[in-house]
C-alpha positions in Angstrom: -23.1 6.6 1.5 -19.5 7.3 0.7 -18.4 10.5 1.6 -15.4 12.3 -0.6 -13.5 15.3 1.0 -12.6 16.7 -2.8 -13.2 20.5 -1.6 -10.6 20.5 1.4 -8.0 18.7 -0.8 -8.7 21.2 -3.4 -8.2 23.7 -0.9 -4.9 22.2 0.2 -3.1 21.6 -2.8 -4.4 24.2 -5.1 -1.7 26.8 -4.0 0.8 24.2 -4.9 -0.8 23.5 -8.5 -2.2 26.3 -10.3 -5.6 25.0 -12.6 -5.9 21.8 -10.0 -9.0 19.9 -9.7 -10.7 17.0 -7.5 -12.8 15.0 -9.6 -14.7 11.6 -8.4 -16.2 9.1 -11.0 -18.8 6.6 -9.7 -17.3 4.3 -12.1 -14.3 3.8 -14.8 -12.4 1.2 -16.4 -9.0 3.0 -15.4 -8.6 6.7 -13.7 -5.0 6.5 -14.9 -6.2 5.6 -18.5 -8.6 8.6 -18.3 -6.4 11.1 -17.1 -4.0 9.9 -20.0 -6.6 10.2 -22.5 -7.5 13.9 -21.2 -3.6 15.0 -21.7 -3.6 13.4 -25.2 -7.0 15.0 -25.6 -5.3 18.6 -24.3 -6.6 19.0 -21.3 -3.5 18.8 -19.5 -4.5 20.5 -16.1 -3.3 19.1 -12.9 -6.3 16.8 -11.9 -6.9 14.1 -9.0 -9.1 11.6 -10.1 -10.5 8.9 -7.9 -13.2 6.0 -8.5 -15.8 4.6 -6.5 -15.4 1.6 -8.5 -12.8 0.7 -11.2 -13.3 -2.2 -13.9 -10.0 -2.1 -15.5 -7.1 -1.0 -13.3 -4.3 -2.0 -13.8 -0.9 -2.2 -12.1 3.3 -2.8 -13.0 4.0 -5.0 -15.7 0.2 -5.0 -16.9 -1.5 -6.9 -13.9 -4.7 -6.4 -13.2 -6.3 -4.2 -10.1 -9.5 -4.3 -9.5 -11.5 -1.4 -7.3 -15.0 -1.8 -6.0 -17.0 0.9 -4.0 -16.2 1.0 -0.6 -13.8 -1.1 -0.3 -10.6 0.3 -1.7 -9.3 3.6 -2.9 -8.6 3.8 -7.0 -7.0 7.3 -7.6 -4.6 8.8 -10.1 -2.7 12.1 -10.1 -1.6 13.5 -13.0 0.8 16.9 -13.4 3.1 18.1 -15.2 6.9 17.2 -14.1 10.3 17.5 -15.2 12.9 16.3 -13.0 16.4 16.0 -13.8 16.5 12.2 -13.5 12.9 10.2 -13.1 14.8 7.4 -11.3 13.5 6.4 -8.0 10.0 8.2 -8.4 8.1 5.3 -7.1 9.9 4.4 -4.5 9.6 8.2 -3.4 6.0 7.8 -3.8 5.4 5.1 -1.5 7.5 6.8 1.4 5.0 9.5 0.9 1.6 7.2 0.6 3.2 4.8 4.0 3.9 7.8 5.7 0.8 9.1 5.6 -1.0 6.1 6.5 0.7 3.9 9.3 4.3 3.3 11.0 4.0 -0.2 10.2 3.7 -0.1 6.7 6.3 -1.4 4.6 7.6 -0.7 1.1 8.4 -3.3 -1.4 10.7 -2.1 -4.3 9.8 -0.9 -6.9 6.2 0.5 -5.7 4.0 -1.6 -3.5 3.5 -1.4 0.4 3.4 -4.2 2.5 1.9 -5.4 6.0 3.0 -8.3 7.8 3.9 -9.8 4.4 0.9 -9.0 2.6 0.1 -6.5 -0.2 -2.0 -3.4 0.8 -1.2 -1.1 -2.3 0.7 -0.7 -5.4 1.7 2.3 -7.1 2.6 2.8 -10.9 4.0 5.6 -12.5 3.1 6.7 -16.6 4.6 9.3 -18.2 2.8 11.2 -21.5 3.8 14.0 -23.3 0.8 16.9 -23.3 1.5 20.1 -25.6 5.3 21.2 -24.7 5.4 19.5 -21.2 5.8 15.8 -19.9 2.9 14.6 -17.6 3.3 12.1 -14.9 0.4 10.0 -13.9 0.4 8.4 -10.5 -1.7 5.8 -10.0 -2.2 4.1 -6.3 -4.7 0.9 -5.6 -5.1 0.9 -2.1 -7.5 -2.1 0.1 -9.5 -0.2 2.9 -11.8 -3.5 3.7 -10.7 -7.3 3.7 -10.9 -8.9 0.1 -10.6 -12.3 -1.3 -6.6 -13.4 -1.6 -8.0 -16.1 -4.3 -5.9 -16.0 -7.5 -3.4 -13.5 -6.1 0.3 -14.1 -5.9 0.5 -12.3 -2.9 -2.2 -12.3 0.1 -3.7 -9.3 -0.1 -3.6 -6.8 3.5 -6.5 -4.0 4.0 -5.9 -0.6 5.9 -9.0 -1.4 8.6 -6.7 -3.5 9.9 -4.5 -0.7 10.7 -6.8 2.2 10.7 -10.2 0.4 11.9 -13.3 2.8 10.9 -11.5 4.8 8.4 -13.2 4.9 4.5 -11.2 5.7 1.4 -12.3 9.5 1.7 -10.4 9.6 5.2 -7.5 7.8 3.2 -7.8 10.0 0.4 -7.8 13.0 2.6 -4.2 11.5 4.3 -2.6 11.1 1.4 -3.5 13.8 -1.0 -1.0 16.7 0.2 1.9 14.6 1.2 1.8 12.8 -2.1 2.0 16.5 -4.1 4.7 18.1 -1.8 6.9 14.8 -2.2 6.2 14.7 -6.2 7.4 18.3 -6.3 10.4 17.7 -3.9 11.5 14.7 -5.9 11.1 17.2 -8.9 13.2 19.4 -7.6 15.8 16.9 -5.5 15.7 13.4 -7.2 15.4 10.4 -4.9 18.6 11.2 -2.6 16.5 13.0 0.3 13.6 10.2 0.2 16.7 7.4 0.3 17.0 7.3 4.6 12.9 7.5 4.7 12.8 4.3 1.8 15.6 2.2 3.7 13.7 2.5 6.7 10.6 0.6 5.6 12.4 -1.2 3.6 10.3 -5.0 3.3 13.0 -6.5 1.6 16.7 -5.4 3.5 18.1 -8.0 4.6 16.3 -10.5 3.3 16.7 -13.8 0.8 15.7 -12.6 -2.3 14.5 -14.4 -6.0 13.9 -12.3 -8.9 11.8 -13.5 -11.8 15.2 -13.7 -13.9 16.1 -16.6 -11.8 18.9 -14.4 -9.7 18.7 -15.2 -5.9 20.5 -13.2 -3.4 19.8 -10.8 -0.3 18.2 -6.9 -0.4 21.2 -4.6 0.1 18.8 -1.5 0.3 18.9 0.6 -2.7 21.2 2.8 -4.4 20.7 7.1 -4.4 19.0 6.5 -7.6 16.7 4.1 -6.5 18.0 0.8 -8.1 17.8 -2.3 -5.9 21.2 -3.5 -4.4 21.0 -7.5 -4.3 24.1 -9.3 -3.4 24.3 -12.5 -5.2 27.1 -15.4 -5.2 28.7 -13.7 -8.1 28.9 -10.0 -6.0 26.4 -6.8 -6.0 23.6 -6.6 -8.3 21.8 -3.6 -8.9 18.5 -3.7 -10.5 17.0 -1.1 -12.0 14.6 -2.8 -14.5 10.6 -2.2 -13.8 10.6 -5.4 -15.8 12.3 -7.8 -12.8 10.0 -8.7 -10.5 11.1 -9.4 -6.6 10.2 -11.5 -3.7 11.1 -12.2 -0.7 12.0 -15.7 -0.6 9.8 -17.7 2.4 11.1 -19.6 5.1 
């Protein structure tokens, strides 16, 4: 049976987030959707919500992300946030996740964690108004055990390859506090303090890339605001739209 370190996480995070709660549900459609519903219903307290099984999880551009009990970690964190500039938040969150999990992990702009050219985790940032404040909902889906890659555009990786013996509870424990600390620093200072750490894990830098709009070029890191830089035949292009998908070109 899965054990969840909810009390330990609460004790670590509550001093940083007054009113903070941790909740684990056996099953939900989407942890992010549930937190959005709660905020819109007048329940805006900072919450870390975990689902043992997620039936309608979603990633960027509406892609589905399914999570089964024991084989994945499906979590979302909701908290009030008022940064001067929201640009780069998903990149900063990625820095927190890889830093908490393993040195071999890389970050694929703008919101994926990869290992050996396979996807380990996805990050989805959404915002919602609640009362007089804006709230960020940070959703993370992480493969714990190996999974079938049929039907997936990118082969999946699993944390078990890097941290044998870790379960979803241990991954949650590792991520929770650094995630909150990172988001709060981002609120105060923006993406700039995280840029060097992102580039140290940047999967796309120096690699041939193909964008969903047909553009081809070579990754050239990210700007201080988190925009992707791509050197193309027409010159340097900055990609900031989350509607553009980027893939490394396979040799």
